[in-house]
N, C-alpha and C positions, 0 to 999 in steps of 0.2 A: 523314358531313356533309361536305357541300359549304359552300363558303361564302357568305352570303346573296346577293352581287353576280348569280353563277352560277345560285342557285335563280330568282331574277326572269328570266332572261336565258329558261334553260328555259321557267318557264312562260309569257310571253311566247312563246315560238316554237310550245308545244303548242297556244294558245290560237288562233295566227296559223295552223295546221294545221286547225286547226276552222272556220277563215273562212273559207278554202279548197277546203274540202268543202259547206260550205253554197254558198258560189257555184258553181261548179261543180253543184251537184244544180239551184239555180236557173237557171244558163242553161238546160239539156237539160228544163225546165221550162216556164219564163213568161219564157225572154230573156236579153239580156243589160241591159237598162235595168233589170230587177226585181234582178238578180243583184249590178248597180251598190249596189242601195240596199240592199242585203242588206249588204254588205263595209263599209258606214257604220259597221258592229257592230265594227269593228274600234276604232275613232275613240278611244271611252274607255277602253280599254285601254289602248291605243298612246300617251293623255295619261299615266298615271297611272305607263306604262313607263317616259315622257321622264324627269319630275317625278321618281322613285326616285332620281334622280343628286343632286338636291338635297335631296331631303331626308332627315336625318341619323339618323331614329327607325325601325326596321324596322317596329314594329308597327304604325304611321302606314299604311304604305306597304304592309301585307300586307293591312289590313283595307278600304283604297284597293283594290287588285287585284280580293279577292274582292268587295266591291259590283260592280264596274265589269264584269266578267265575267258574272258573273248577268244586270244588265241586257240586256249587248251579247248573251247567247246567246238570251234570251227573245223579247230582239227581234228577234231573227234569224227564230229559228225561226215564229214571229208573221208575218214578210216573206213567209216561205217554205211556211208552213203542214205545218210539219214540228215541233207541238208534240209527238205522238207520240214522236219522238227525245230529249227534252230529259234524259229520265231516262239518257240514256247520257252525252253532252255533259257531264252534269253529274259524272256518277261520273267522269268522264276527267280535269276539273278538278280535282275532289277530291284526284286520286293527287298532281296539283301541289301544292295547296294543304298536306297534308298532308309535301310537304319542308322546309319552313318550321319544324316540331316548334312550332308556337304551336297550342297543343289549343283552347283556347278560341274562336277565329278558325275552328278548322275545325267546334267543336260549332255556333256559329252558322251557318254554313253548312251544314250539314247542316238542321240545324234551319227555315230560310227555305228553300231547296229543294225539302223534301221537303211543305214548306206548298202551293208551287204548286202540283208534281205534284198533290197531294190538288185544291186548287182546279182544276186543272184538270178533273181526273177528273169534277171534279162540274158545272163552267159551260162545258166545251170537249168534251165526251165527243162530239158527229158530228164535230171534225174529228179525233178520236184515232183514230176507228172507221172511218176512211179507209184509216189505215194498218193496225190494230190490234184483234183482238177487244179489249171491255174487261177480257178478265177475264184475256187476257195483260198486259196496263197493270199492269193491280192485281198483279199477278205480277212484273212488274218494277219495280215502286214496292217491293214486299217485299223483294226482293231488294238495293235499294240502300238501305234501310236496315238490313240487314244489313250490307252491304258499310261502311255508316257505321260502322257499332259496332266493324267490324274495324277498320275504321281508324283512330278513333280509340283502341281502345286499344294498336296496333301505335304511332303515335305517341307514348301515355303514357309507351309500355316504352324508345321510341328515344330520348324524353326523359330517361328516369328514369337509361338509361346513362350520356347524354351526360354530365348532370352529375354522374354518379360520377368519369364519366374525368378533369371536368376538377378535381373536387376530389382525384382524385388527384395528375394533373399539379400543382395548385397544392400542394401536401405533395410534391410530388416538387423542385419547384423553390424551395420553402423550404428545403426540405432540401441543394439544391445550396446555393443560398448562406447557408444555416449552414455546409457542410460550409469554402465561401469565407474567409464572416468567419472563420471556426476557425483556419481554414492563415492568415489575414491577424497575425491575435492571434497566432496561436503565433510566427507570422516576427519578432514587434514583439519580445513580450515574451523570446525568443531570446538575438535581437538587441541587445535591449538590456543586459543584463550581458555578451555576448560583446563589447559597443563595450567594457565598463570594460576587459577582459579584454587587452582588442589594443591597446586607447589605450595603456596603461600600459606591455603590453609595446612599442610603438612607444616610449616617451618613454625606456625603460630602453636599448632600442637606440643612441639618440643619445646616451647617456653613456659616458663612459671608463672600459668595466668588463676585468676579466680574460676571457679566451679560455673558463673553464670558465662562468663566469655569462652571457656572449653565447650559449653554447651553450643554456641551461637555457633564455634569454629566445627563442634559436630555435625551441626545442619548443614551449614555450607557443603562439607567432606559432602552426606548422606546426598544431598540436592546434585550436587556432579556426579555421584555414583550412579542416581539414576538417568538423570540426562545421558549418560556414555552408553548404560546397559539397553537403551531408548536406540541410540546409533546403531547400537550392535546387532541389536535386531531387524534393524532396516540392511544393516553391511547380510548380514546372516539370510534375510528371505534374497538379499540378488542374488545371492552364489545359491542356493536351493533351487532357484527361478531361472538360472542359465546352465544348471545341472554342473556345478564349481563343487560343490559340497562334498569335501576327501573324509573317510572316514579311515584313521592312522589306530592300528590295534597297538599298542604296548603295556606290557604290567603295572599295575597300577593300587594302590594304598587304600584299599576300603573306605579302613577308619578315616583319612587324614583325606580322602574323598570328599566323606557324608558330613566330616566337621566340618569341613568351608560351606556346604551347601547350609548347613543346619547356622552358622554364626551367621551369614547372609541373611538368612530368612527373620531369624530371633532378630537382628537389628534394622530390619525392615517393619517388625512386629511392633515396638519400640510403644509409637504411639494410636495402637490399640487397644481394645480392650480385648485381646487373644491369646489364650495359651495351644503352643506347639506343644504337640503330643505323639511319644517316638514310639514305635511297635517295631524293631529294629530283630531279627531275627540271630542269634548267635553263632549260629551254625554258619554262616554267609562266610566263606573264605577269607584270610587274610588280604589274600593278593591275589590280583582277579589280573585277567588279558584284554582289553577293548580298548576301546577311546574312553579316555577317562573325560578328557573335553567334550566329548559330545553326552555321555553319563550323566555329568553334571549341571550339563544344560539345559536338558530334558527337567532333571528335577526341580533345579533354580526355577521354572518358564511351569511348572506346574504347582509348584508352593507360591510363588509369587500369583498368578490366577486365583487362587484359592484366597490368600491375605487380601487382594484388593475387590474381591467378592463377598467376602463376611464382614461385618462389623462386629458380630461380639460369639463370644463361643467359642469351639475349640478349631485347631487346624491339624489334621493329625496325617502323619507319616508312617506307613508300614511297609514295610520290604521284607520278604520271606525268598526265600532259597530254596530250590529242590535239584539234588545233583544227578545228574544226568550222564555219570561218565560211559556205566552198563551199556547206554543205550547205543552211545554213538563211538563204543569204543575206544575214548579219548575224555581227556580229562578235561568234562566243563557242565554244566547247568543252566539251568533256567533264574533268573531273577526277577520275581514279580513285584511289582513296585504300586501301590495305593496310596492316593493321598483323598483325602476327603475331606470336606468343610461341613459347616452348618450356618451356611452363606444362604444369598437370596434363591437359589436354586435354577433350572432352566427347563423351559418345558418344552414337553416331546418336540413341538411342531420346530424348534429352534437348534434342538440338540444337533441335525445334519451341517448348520451351520459355524458349527461351532472350528473345526479345523481350514478352514477359507483364511485366506490372506483379508486384513481389514477387516475381520468378520465378527469386529464388536456388536453385541446384539441390545437391542433396543435400545439406542443410545443416549434417544432424548430421559432415560430414567436415571442414564451412567454416565451423564455428560463429568461429574466428579471425579470419576474413575483414569485414571493414569494409563498409558499402553499407546502401541501403535496397532494392536488389536491383532499384532504379526506370533505371540509368543507359542498359542497353539498350533498355527500353521506351520511353524519350525518345530515343534516336538514331533507332529507325526511325520516332518520328511525324513528329521533326523533318526528316528524309531524304525522307520521301513528301511532307511537306510543300514540299520543293522541288524534288518535281519528279524524286528520283534515287530509287535502290534501295540495300538493302544485303543481302547474302547472308555465308555462315559456313561454311567447312568445316572438321572438327577429327578430332584420330583420340585416343582414348585414350591418355593417356600421355604424348604427344609435341608436343604444344601443339596450339594455333588459327590460323586467319585468318581476318580479319573484312575481308569488302571490301565498298567503298562506291563510285558514280557518281553522281558530282554535274553537272549542266549550271551553266555557270557563263558570264557574258558577259564580254566582253575591253572594260576599260576603259583601259589604257595595254600595251600587244601587246609591248613590250621586255621582254629575257628577264631573268628576275626570277636569277640566279646565287645562289640561298640558299646552299650550299655557303661560299662565296667570302664571303660576307655574314652568315657567323654566328659568332657568338664566343662562343667554348668558355664553359664556365661562367655563360653569362650569368644565370643563376637566383641568384645570388650576388647579394645584394643590397647595394649600398653604403649606408651612411650620408650621409641626407639631407642636405641640405648647402642653406638656405633661397638664393637669387637677389638675394629686397631684403629689406628692412626698413620697417617701419612703426612707429615708436615712437608717436607723436600720433595714429593712427587709434583711432576711437573705434566698439566693437564691443558688441553689444549677445547673449549667448547665454540661452536661453531656454529651460529641461528642469526638469523635478520631479523628478529623479534627482541627485544630489549629486555620485555619484563621475560621470557622465556629464558636470557643470557642472566638477568639476574634470579630467578629463582634458580637453575641449576648451582648457579656460584655459592649462593645463600646453602644449599644442599651440600656441596663440596665442604662447607666453613663445618658442618659435623663432623666430618675427618681428618681436618685441619689442615686442609689442601686449599692454596689459595690458588681458584684457576684463572689463564689467561684468558680471554673471548676476542671473535671476529666474526663480525655481522654480513661475511660473506664467500663464496668458495674461492672466489681470488683473492679475498686476505690473508684467507687459509693458506694458498698456496705460496703468495709470499712470503707470512710467518715461519714458512716449513723451510723455505727455500733461501731467504735471502738472510734470517736472520738464524745466530748463532747457536738458539737454545734448542735441544731434542726434545720432544715432548714426551713425555709414556705415553699419554693416553690421546687420543684426541676423535671428541664427541663430536659428530657431522652432522647437521639437522638436515632430514630426508627433502624436504621444497624449499626451495633458498628461489627468489627472482635471478635471471638470467643466468646463474650454470647453479642448478641441483647439488645436493651431495654426493650424488652416486658419479655425476660429472668431474666431481669437485675429487673425489676419493681415485676416479680414473689416472687425472692428472699427474696426482700425486706419488701413484705409483709408478708410474710411467716415467719419472725423474730419475730412476735409473741407479740412486746411491742404495747402499743395505739399507741404510736409515728410513728410507723414502718406500723401499719393499717390507719392512717390517714391523713398523709401528703400528700398535694397534687402531685402527680406525672403528669405533663404536656408533654408528647412524642412532640419530633421535628424529623415532618417527611417530605421527600421530596417524600413519597411515598401517593401523596394528589389524591387519588386514590374515588371515593364515596363509604363509605360502612366500611373507612377503620376504621373510630372514634368508630364503634362497635366492632370491632376487639381490641381497645386499651382498651375500657373500661371493656370488657369480663376479661383481663389480668390484670383489676387493676389501671390501667389510670385512670387518672380520667377527660382528653383532648385531644384534640392536639394542634398543632403548624405548619401551614405550612412554607416548605422552600421552595422560599424565605420567610424569616421575614418581614413581613407588621411591621409597628409600632404600627399602628391605630389598628390590633389582639393584637399585642401582650398587650398594654395601657388595653384593655379588660380580657384579662386576667389576667393579675395581681389586676385590679380592683376586681376580682371576688375570687380570693383565696388568698389575699397576708390576714394576722390577721387585719381585721380595726382599732383596735388600734396602728398600723404602718404605717397606710393610713394619709398625711398628705393634706389640701389643698395645691395647687400650689403654692399660693400665702405667705405662711405660713412662715415668718422670723424663720431665725437658730437662735435667742435667746430665742421665744417661743417655738420651736419644743425641744430645751434643757433643758425650764422649764416644759413641760410637763411631757419629758423624767424622768425628776429628781421626780418628784411628782408619776407615775409608780413606779420604783425604790424604792421610800421610802415604798409604799404601800406594794410591794411586798414584803422587808424586813421583814418589822412591821408583815407585816400576817403572815410570816413564820416563825418570832420566838415565835407568837401568840401560833400558827399549834406545837411548839415542845414542848408544855405544855400538850398535849391531851396525857392521859396514856394509852397503848396499841394498837398506833397507829403506825406503821413506815409512819412518812407524807412525806417523803424522797422518800418513795419508791410509794406512792400514787401518787404523786407529776406526777414522771417519771411514770407514766403509763398514765396518762395524755397529755403525752410529753412536759412536762414543764411548761403547762399554771394552772397559781395559782386559776385562777378562773374558768377555768374546773373544779378541781378538786373541789372547795368548791361547785359546781353545784352538782359533784359525790354523796358530803357526804349528803348533802339536800335530796338527793332521797335514799340513804340511810338510812337516819335520820325520813323521813316518809312513810319506809316501814311497810307493817300490818305482817309480815313474824313472827315474835314472837308470836303471838298472835294464827296465824293457826300453828306454831308446838305444842303452849300449847295445843291445841285445839286435832289435831292427836296424839297426844301422851297420852290422858284422853283417845280416844276411841280407842286408839290403833290400829291406822288403819298406820302399817309400810310400807308398798309401800307412802303414801303421804306421811309421816314423812320425808321416805329420799328422796322424791323430795324438800321437803323445805328445810332441810338442807343442800342440796345441793346447792339448791338459795342462801341460808347465806355464803356457804364457798366460791362460786362465787364471791359473794359480800363485800364481809369481804375484800379478798385477793386484789381485785380490790385498797381498798381503803388504805389497811395494816394494818388489823388486823389479823397479821398471828397466833394468840395464838387463837382468834374465829374460825380463818379458820380453824383450825387442831384437834379445837376439833368436830366442823361439818361436818369435814369431817371423823372420826372416825363413828361418828354416823349416818351419811348417807352409809356407808358401812355397818356397826350393821344393820341396816334397812332392805336396800336388800339383804340377809340372816338370815334376821328373829329372829334374835338376840336379842327379848326383854329384857332378863335379862341383858344384858351389856346395854341398852336403861336405865334403868328404875335405876340402877347405872349411870350413866352417865350426864342424857338429865340432869337435876339441874343445874351440871357444867356453861352448853350452856347456859342454859337459864339467869344464873347472870349475865355469863361476858357478853354475849349478849347485856342483857337488860343495864347495867351497862355502856355499850361504846352509847349504842343510847339516855340514859337520857344525858351522857357526853355532845354529839353531837346536840341534843337540846336545852339544856342551852348556849353551845359557841354561835352556830348561830343564837339564838335570841337576846345576847349581841355583838353579830356582825353587825347584820342587827340594830339594837340601836345606838352603838358609832364610826361603821366605811363608812360613807357618802360616802369615795373616793373612795369605791370599787363600 
C-alpha cells in the first residue's frame, strides 16, 4: 500500500499517457489542430492534481479526480470520434482509482461509467460501429462490468487487510508503550527504596565509625550499585530494542574516563582472587570526541563479564590507538580494545549465542553468576551504533578475549600517558568534605516518601542547611503561594500521587510573580533515563538530581543555584558568618528605609516582583531609569503615529507595573487603549499628564541612584 501522494502521482501519469495516445491517434487521422483540441482534456485533471497539494482531505481529492477523469476521457473520445474505445480507457483508469482503497468512490465510478457506456451503445451506435460490431461492444461492456466487480472485491479484501494490519500495528505500539511505561515505573519503584538505602549508607559513611561497621556500609553501597547496574541494563536494552538509543558525540578526557572504569572494576574485584592488568597505549590522544557514556558502558560491560566468569588469575584490559588522520583527511583514529581473562571460556557452538538478549550460556552451571544476560547484547548494539565492530575468541577452560574496534575523532592530540597519570587504588572513596557552607539558605524538599525526605534533609545538613519539607505537590504550591518564605531552591520529586512534580512545577511557574517564574526548581527523579533532562526543562524545571542522591552531585547543584551571597567558604567561622549576615541585614534595612521615600512608587510591591531581592530591584530601577521610552513617546505623539504610540505606551505600562509605579502604569494603559482604537482626541487630552508623571519618576530615580552609588559602597 503506497502513500497517498504517490498514488495521486501514478494516477496523473497514467492519465497523461492516455492523453498522449489520444493525441497521437488524432494527429494521424485529423491533423495537429484537432490533436491540440483533444489535449485540452488534460486540463481538468491537471487542475485537480495541482490543487491536491493544497487540499488536506484525501476523500475530496479522489472524488474530484474521478469526476475530472470521466469528463476528460469522454470529451477526448467525442472530439476524436473514438467512443468505441472508451471501455478500455475507463478500465485503465479504474485500476488506478482502486489504488486509493476507497470503495465507495470506486463503486460510484463504475456505476457512472457503465451508464455512460450503455447510453452510448443506444444513442451513438453509428459512431461505435465505425470501430466495432455492436455485439463486440456489448461483450466489452459485459467484461467491463465483471472486471469492475472483481476490482471492488479485491479492493474490499485489501482494505480489510490494511485495517487489520493497522489494528495489529496499533496493538504493537500500545504494547511497546506499555513496556516502556512498565520499565519507567519499575525504575522509579526500585530506585525509590534504593535511594533510601544508598542515601543512609552515604550518611553513615560520613560518620566516625569503626572499621568493621565501615566495611558493612561499603557492602550495602556495593550491593545497591550492583542492583542499580542491573536496572540500568534492562532500561538500556529497552531503548536498544525500541530504536531509541542515541549516540551523542562530545569531547571527553580519555584518562578520566578510563580511571572511572578501572575504579569501578577494581571495586567489584575485591571479593575475588583476581588481578587487573592494564596495557594502555601511552600515545592515545588525551582528549577524544565521541560518546563517552557509551564507550565507558562498553568497557564496563566487557570487564564485568570477564570478572563474573573468572574465579582466579587475571583480567587484562588492553587499549591500542592507530592514527588514521591521513586516510580520512580529518583528525580521527581507531581505538582497539581487548579484554582477556583466564576464566571458564566458551565452547565454539556457544559463541554465536553470546550477543543475544538474555543469552547466558549454560545457566545450570552458572547459577551463581549475577546479571541479566543483557550486557554483551547491549555492548554489540552500542558498538554497532558507534560505527565499530566487536568479536570474540575463546577456548573452553582457558579463557576468552573480546575485541572491540571503535572509530573516535581527536579533540586534543597530545598523548594521554595513562600509566603515568593513574593513581593506584583510585576506587577507594575518601570521605566527602564539603567545600562550602550555606547556613542561611532556604531549601524546600518535596517528596511523598518520608524516608526520602529524611535522607535529603540529612544530606543537606552536610552543608549546614536546615531544609523544609513538603509531602505533595499541592503542599509545595501552598508553601510557595501562602507563606512569606522565599525558597532559594525547590527540590521537587518527579513521581508523586495525585499531582506529580512536573504538574506542580507548572502550577508554580503559572503563579505569575517574578519569584515563581525564577525560583530554581530541581527535579528529584528515580527515572534516570537519557533525555529525561529535556523533558524536565520543557516543564519549567532548571535541572534534575538522580536518585539515589550522590552527595558530590548534590554539592554541584547547590553551588550552581544557591544565591552567591548565601554561600560561604567551608572554613569560615560562625562568628564571621554572623558578622557578614549582620552587615547584609543592616544594608537591606537602610536601603528599604530610603526606598520608602520614593514618591509615586510602591517599592514593597516592586521588591516582591523581584523575588524579595533588593539588589535585583535596584537593577530593575536602573534599567527603568535608563530607558529612552519618554523621548520615543513624545516623538510618536508629534508625528500622530498612533500605532507606535500605543506600542511605547504598552512598554511604559509593563515596566512601571514591575517597579510598583501603578499610577503611571494606569495612565499608560489608558493611552495604549486609546492608541489602539485610534482615539487621537483622548491622547491629545492626556498625553501631557503621562509625560509629566513618567518624566518626574525618571528624574527622581536618576537622582536617587546617583546618590546611592556615591554614598553606599556596601551595596
